[in-house]
C-alpha positions, 0 to 999 in steps of 0.5 A, a space after each residue: 306135703 310137698 310134692 316135687 316134679 322135675 322138668 326144665 324151665 321156669 319154677 312153678 309152685 302151687 299153694 293149696 291152704 285148706 284151713 285145717 292144717 299146714 298149706 299143701 305146696 306142689 313144686 314143678 319146673 316147666 316151660 310155662 304154667 301149663 304144667 301146673 295148670 294140669 296138676 291143678 285141673 287133675 288132682 285139685 279140682 274145685 279148690 283155689 290155688 295160689 300159683 307162683 313162677 320163680 317166686 312171683 305170685 301170678 294169682 289165684 286159680 280154681 278149675 271147677 268140677 265141671 271144667 271151667 276156669 276161674 282166674 283171679 290175676 295178681 293185678 286184680 288183687 292189687 288194684 281192687 276197688 275199696 267198693 268191691 267186697 268178697 263174699 
């Protein structure tokens, strides 16, 4: 499923992979990532979402159902220590 939201500025993509089918991609244009984060908060609470700006991966974001934001920036993934494991 693909949804497009039109507005001037950069191109943002949200990719949601629920492992049960093809990834959902939501694309929009905006001056900054705030529009994309608003979509995550309203439509995808509790879901981990890959955030891209102009085709560049910015990181993984998640807005918890309690309204807290979890952000894993791109550089953390690229420079992760071998001793760190995900659970």
